[in-house]
C-alpha positions as CSV (number, residue, x, y, z in Angstrom):
1,M,-23.9,-26.0,34.3
2,A,-24.3,-28.7,31.6
3,T,-23.0,-27.9,28.1
4,S,-23.6,-29.4,24.6
5,P,-21.6,-32.5,23.6
6,L,-17.8,-31.9,23.6
7,T,-18.1,-28.2,24.2
8,I,-15.7,-27.1,26.9
9,P,-16.3,-23.4,27.6
10,R,-13.5,-20.9,28.3
11,N,-15.3,-18.7,30.8
12,E,-16.3,-21.4,33.3
13,D,-14.2,-23.2,36.0
14,H,-16.5,-26.2,36.6
15,V,-18.8,-27.7,34.0
16,I,-20.5,-31.0,33.2
17,V,-20.2,-32.2,29.6
18,Q,-22.1,-35.0,27.9
19,T,-20.4,-37.4,25.5
20,D,-20.6,-41.1,24.7
21,G,-23.8,-41.3,26.7
22,H,-22.1,-40.2,29.9
23,E,-21.9,-37.0,31.9
24,V,-18.4,-35.9,32.8
25,R,-17.7,-33.4,35.5
26,L,-14.7,-31.1,34.6
27,T,-13.1,-28.9,37.3
28,N,-10.6,-26.0,37.5
29,L,-10.7,-25.4,33.8
30,R,-9.2,-21.9,34.0
31,K,-6.3,-23.1,36.2
32,I,-3.0,-22.3,34.4
33,F,-1.0,-25.4,33.5
34,W,1.7,-23.7,31.3
35,P,2.4,-20.3,32.8
36,D,4.7,-19.0,30.1
37,L,2.2,-19.9,27.4
38,G,-0.9,-19.0,29.3
39,L,-2.4,-22.5,28.6
40,T,-4.9,-23.8,31.0
41,K,-6.2,-27.2,32.1
42,G,-9.2,-26.4,29.9
43,D,-6.9,-26.0,26.9
44,L,-5.4,-29.4,27.6
45,L,-8.8,-31.0,27.7
46,R,-9.8,-29.2,24.5
47,Y,-6.6,-30.5,22.8
48,Y,-7.4,-34.1,23.7
49,M,-10.9,-33.8,22.4
50,E,-9.5,-32.5,19.1
51,V,-7.2,-35.5,18.6
52,A,-9.4,-38.1,20.3
53,A,-10.4,-39.8,17.0
54,V,-6.8,-40.7,16.2
55,L,-5.6,-41.2,19.8
56,L,-8.3,-43.5,21.2
57,P,-7.6,-46.5,18.9
58,H,-4.0,-46.6,20.2
59,I,-5.0,-46.6,23.9
60,R,-8.3,-48.4,23.8
61,D,-8.6,-51.7,25.8
62,R,-5.3,-51.1,27.5
63,A,-4.6,-50.5,31.2
64,M,-3.6,-46.8,31.8
65,V,-0.9,-45.8,34.3
66,M,-1.8,-42.3,35.4
67,R,0.7,-39.6,36.0
68,R,-1.0,-36.7,37.7
69,Y,0.2,-33.0,37.7
70,P,-2.3,-31.3,40.0
71,H,-0.5,-28.0,39.7
72,G,0.3,-28.0,36.0
73,A,3.3,-28.9,33.9
74,S,5.9,-27.2,36.0
75,G,4.6,-28.6,39.3
76,P,5.3,-31.9,41.1
77,S,3.7,-35.1,39.7
78,F,3.0,-38.5,41.0
79,F,2.2,-41.9,39.4
80,M,-1.1,-43.7,40.2
81,K,-1.9,-47.1,38.9
82,R,-5.1,-48.0,40.7
83,A,-8.2,-46.4,39.4
84,P,-9.3,-43.9,42.1
85,S,-12.5,-44.4,44.1
86,P,-15.1,-43.1,44.0
87,R,-15.2,-42.9,40.3
88,P,-18.0,-43.0,37.7
89,A,-19.6,-46.4,37.4
90,W,-18.9,-46.4,33.6
91,I,-15.1,-46.2,33.9
92,R,-13.9,-49.7,32.9
93,T,-11.0,-51.2,34.7
94,C,-8.3,-53.8,33.8
95,S,-7.2,-56.1,36.6
96,I,-3.5,-57.0,36.5
97,R,-1.8,-59.2,39.0
98,H,1.5,-57.8,40.4
99,D,3.7,-60.2,42.3
100,S,1.8,-63.2,43.8
101,D,-1.0,-61.6,45.8
102,K,-1.6,-58.1,44.6
103,V,-4.1,-57.3,41.9
104,I,-4.4,-53.7,40.6
105,D,-7.4,-52.4,38.8
106,F,-6.1,-49.9,36.2
107,P,-8.5,-47.5,34.4
108,V,-9.1,-48.2,30.7
109,I,-9.7,-45.3,28.3
110,D,-12.0,-46.5,25.6
111,D,-13.9,-43.4,24.6
112,R,-14.0,-39.6,24.9
113,A,-15.8,-39.6,28.2
114,A,-13.1,-41.8,29.8
115,L,-10.4,-39.6,28.2
116,L,-12.0,-36.4,29.6
117,W,-12.3,-38.1,33.0
118,V,-8.6,-39.1,33.2
119,V,-7.2,-35.8,31.9
120,N,-9.4,-33.9,34.4
121,L,-7.5,-35.8,37.1
122,G,-4.5,-33.8,36.0
123,C,-2.9,-36.3,33.7
124,I,-1.0,-34.3,31.1
125,D,0.6,-37.3,29.3
126,L,-1.0,-40.7,28.9
127,N,0.9,-44.0,29.6
128,Q,-0.8,-47.1,28.4
129,W,0.1,-50.8,28.9
130,Y,1.9,-52.5,26.0
131,A,-0.6,-55.4,25.8
132,R,-4.4,-55.3,25.6
133,C,-6.5,-56.3,28.6
134,D,-7.5,-59.7,27.3
135,D,-3.9,-60.9,27.5
136,V,-1.7,-58.4,29.4
137,D,1.4,-60.6,29.0
138,R,1.5,-60.5,25.2
139,P,2.2,-57.1,23.6
140,D,1.4,-56.3,20.0
141,Y,4.5,-54.1,19.4
142,L,8.1,-53.7,20.5
143,H,9.9,-50.4,20.7
144,F,13.1,-48.6,21.3
145,D,13.3,-45.4,23.3
146,L,16.1,-43.3,21.9
147,D,17.3,-41.2,24.9
148,P,20.1,-38.7,24.5
149,G,22.7,-38.8,27.3
150,A,24.7,-35.9,28.6
151,G,26.5,-34.1,25.7
152,A,24.3,-35.7,23.0
153,A,22.4,-33.3,20.8
154,F,19.2,-34.1,19.1
155,D,21.0,-34.4,15.8
156,R,22.6,-37.5,17.2
157,V,19.2,-38.9,18.2
158,R,18.0,-38.6,14.6
159,E,21.2,-40.3,13.4
160,T,20.6,-43.1,15.9
161,A,17.0,-43.5,14.7
162,L,18.1,-43.9,11.1
163,I,20.6,-46.6,12.2
164,V,17.8,-48.4,14.1
165,R,15.5,-48.1,11.1
166,D,18.1,-49.5,8.7
167,A,18.8,-52.5,11.0
168,L,15.1,-53.2,11.2
169,D,14.8,-52.9,7.5
170,I,17.5,-55.6,7.1
171,L,15.4,-57.9,9.4
172,K,12.3,-57.0,7.3
173,M,10.7,-55.5,10.3
174,P,8.4,-52.5,9.7
175,S,9.1,-49.5,11.8
176,L,7.3,-46.4,12.8
177,V,8.8,-43.3,14.5
178,K,7.5,-40.5,16.7
179,T,8.9,-37.8,18.8
180,T,8.8,-38.4,22.5
181,G,7.8,-34.8,23.1
182,S,10.5,-34.8,25.8
183,K,14.1,-35.4,24.7
184,G,14.2,-38.2,22.1
185,L,12.4,-40.4,19.7
186,H,10.4,-43.6,19.9
187,V,10.8,-46.3,17.2
188,Y,8.0,-48.9,17.2
189,V,7.6,-52.3,15.4
190,P,4.1,-53.8,15.1
191,I,4.3,-57.5,15.9
192,V,1.9,-60.4,15.7
193,R,0.7,-61.0,19.3
194,G,2.3,-64.2,20.6
195,P,5.6,-63.8,22.4
196,V,5.4,-62.8,26.1
197,Q,6.8,-59.5,27.3
198,K,10.1,-61.1,28.5
199,E,10.7,-62.6,25.0
200,V,10.1,-59.2,23.4
201,W,12.4,-57.6,25.9
202,T,15.1,-60.2,25.2
203,F,15.0,-59.6,21.4
204,A,15.1,-55.8,21.9
205,K,18.1,-56.1,24.2
206,A,20.0,-58.2,21.8
207,L,19.4,-55.8,18.9
208,A,20.3,-52.7,21.0
209,Q,23.5,-54.3,22.2
210,E,24.4,-55.3,18.7
211,L,23.9,-51.8,17.4
212,A,25.9,-50.3,20.3
213,G,28.7,-52.7,19.5
214,R,28.7,-51.6,15.8
215,H,28.3,-47.9,16.5
216,P,30.1,-47.3,19.8
217,A,30.8,-43.6,19.0
218,I,27.1,-42.8,18.8
219,I,25.0,-45.5,20.5
220,T,25.1,-47.1,23.9
221,A,22.9,-49.8,25.4
222,E,24.2,-49.2,28.9
223,Y,21.2,-48.8,31.1
224,R,23.1,-47.7,34.2
225,V,23.4,-44.0,34.1
226,A,26.7,-44.0,36.0
227,K,28.4,-46.2,33.4
228,R,26.8,-44.6,30.3
229,P,29.5,-42.9,28.1
230,R,29.0,-39.2,27.5
231,G,27.7,-38.0,24.2
232,R,25.9,-41.2,23.3
233,V,22.3,-42.0,22.6
234,L,20.8,-44.8,24.7
235,V,18.9,-47.3,22.6
236,D,16.7,-48.2,25.6
237,Y,15.5,-51.7,25.2
238,N,14.6,-51.9,28.9
239,Q,11.4,-50.0,28.4
240,N,10.1,-53.3,26.9
241,R,10.1,-54.9,30.3
242,W,6.9,-56.1,31.8
243,G,5.0,-53.3,33.6
244,S,6.8,-50.4,31.9
245,T,5.0,-47.7,30.0
246,L,6.0,-44.9,27.6
247,A,4.1,-41.7,26.8
248,S,1.5,-42.6,24.2
249,I,1.1,-41.3,20.7
250,Y,-0.3,-37.7,20.8
251,S,0.5,-37.3,24.5
252,V,1.1,-33.7,25.6
253,R,4.3,-33.6,27.7
254,P,4.9,-31.4,30.7
255,R,7.6,-29.3,29.0
256,P,7.6,-25.5,28.8
257,E,6.7,-25.6,25.1
258,A,3.7,-28.0,25.7
259,T,5.3,-30.3,23.1
260,V,3.4,-33.4,21.9
261,S,4.6,-36.9,21.2
262,T,3.9,-36.9,17.5
263,P,4.2,-39.4,14.7
264,V,6.5,-38.3,11.9
265,T,7.7,-39.8,8.7
266,W,11.2,-41.2,8.2
267,K,11.7,-38.5,5.5
268,E,11.0,-35.8,8.2
269,I,13.6,-37.5,10.4
270,E,16.1,-37.3,7.5
271,K,15.3,-33.6,6.9
272,G,16.0,-32.7,10.5
273,V,12.7,-32.6,12.4
274,R,12.8,-31.0,15.9
275,L,10.9,-31.8,19.1
276,E,9.7,-28.2,19.3
277,D,8.0,-28.5,15.9
278,F,5.0,-30.3,17.4
279,T,3.0,-28.7,20.2
280,M,-0.4,-28.7,21.7
281,K,-1.2,-25.7,19.6
282,N,-0.4,-27.1,16.1
283,V,-0.7,-30.9,16.3
284,P,-4.5,-30.9,15.9
285,A,-4.2,-29.1,12.6
286,R,-1.4,-31.5,11.5
287,V,-3.6,-34.4,12.2
288,A,-6.6,-32.9,10.4
289,K,-4.3,-32.4,7.4
290,I,-2.4,-35.7,7.2
291,G,-4.3,-38.1,9.4
292,D,-2.7,-40.7,11.7
293,L,0.7,-41.7,10.4
294,W,0.7,-44.6,12.8
295,K,-2.3,-46.5,11.4
296,P,0.0,-49.4,10.6
297,L,0.4,-50.0,14.3
298,L,-3.3,-50.8,14.5
299,A,-3.6,-52.9,11.4
300,A,-3.9,-56.6,11.4
301,R,-1.9,-57.0,8.2
302,G,1.8,-56.1,7.9
303,R,2.8,-57.1,11.4
304,F,6.2,-58.9,12.0
305,D,5.9,-62.4,13.3
306,L,8.5,-62.2,16.1
307,G,7.4,-65.6,17.4
308,K,8.5,-67.3,14.2
309,Y,11.7,-65.4,14.3
310,L,12.5,-66.4,17.8
311,H,11.7,-70.0,17.1
312,V,14.0,-70.0,14.0
313,S,16.7,-68.2,15.9
């Protein structure tokens, strides 16, 4: 049956919805994706529609790496880069050359229709390219993935985040923070587009290693798990390498609590925010109340000119 725009019924398994001038076929809506919470695939789709207005500006015009969970959050998953075929003719793709002879056509999520389509494939979290499709080698942000190692509690992740923030403040680099929804925190810096991904990675590596050297009891920059000291938080610079992705802002994560990668304020970090504070059930209300805390990541003004910094250095 066809439904009114953006209405996803709770008593149907298969429907067609209309939005953005397109018809989107949604399937298996009553399939349980989080057994302990009783949340379904339909609930996941409804969540993404509720946050679409703040989510889409962050992923629009970027290649999307799909991670599909056909049997829900607790089931197996697989990554998929190439946009599946057949697919709706209105799904835009972004062609990116890998190696010397392989070109991959990634899907691009520009609007609600495309968002519904990709989530309907079983994508719980969203993983977008760091650079826009018109120049896939030049990102417009750099970031640090703060990943707790064995024996490191989340308190230590928050402590590490504040150390990273203070270091960026010294460099006069604006910083934004969000929960990963999984284990740690993401710290992002909006930059003027110019340096290629390898240059961004090189800067992030140098800063991470400097912080690890200054705070060896808390922080490590050792990427190799076997050599990573216990009880430390990895300031993961390597996620800035070309072709990598992180779970996007407002992504639901395949965790038992249906946690969401959520923007927070530095004051909330200082007060002791927890990953479990932000879930698929309460994030839409938070967004409706306070809006998108990560608007600065989209703004043209206030970006750090890393290219000038690298040239001066």
